[in-house]
C-alpha positions, 0 to 999 in steps of 0.5 A: 506248740506255743504258750501265750500267757498273759499279766501283768505282775511284774514279780510272776512273769519274772518267775515263769522266765526264770523256770522256762529258762532251766527248762531250755525254754525258747522264749520271745517276749512281745509289748502289748499295747495295754489300751484298756478304753479301746477294748472295753469300747470293742466289747461293748459293741460286741454286746450290744450287737443286734442284727436287724433282720429276721432270725434264718434259723426260726423261732426258737422258742417254737421250736422248743415246745414242739419239740418238748410237747406231752408224748406217750413214753415205751415204759411198760 
């Protein structure tokens, strides 16, 4: 099993590492590239993504209207 923890708080990381050592858990610590600007650019690119073609699944609003049309319910 692998558990990935990310934190900027050095005190929290120290407490977690001490607890893991008490439990005899192997620890591998990696430094993460903290380039916040690059992350924000990627996030904005994903959020602003728009396709150029038509939706292959059809019109969602039309499908919903057809599914929710009035029906007689089998209640007595």
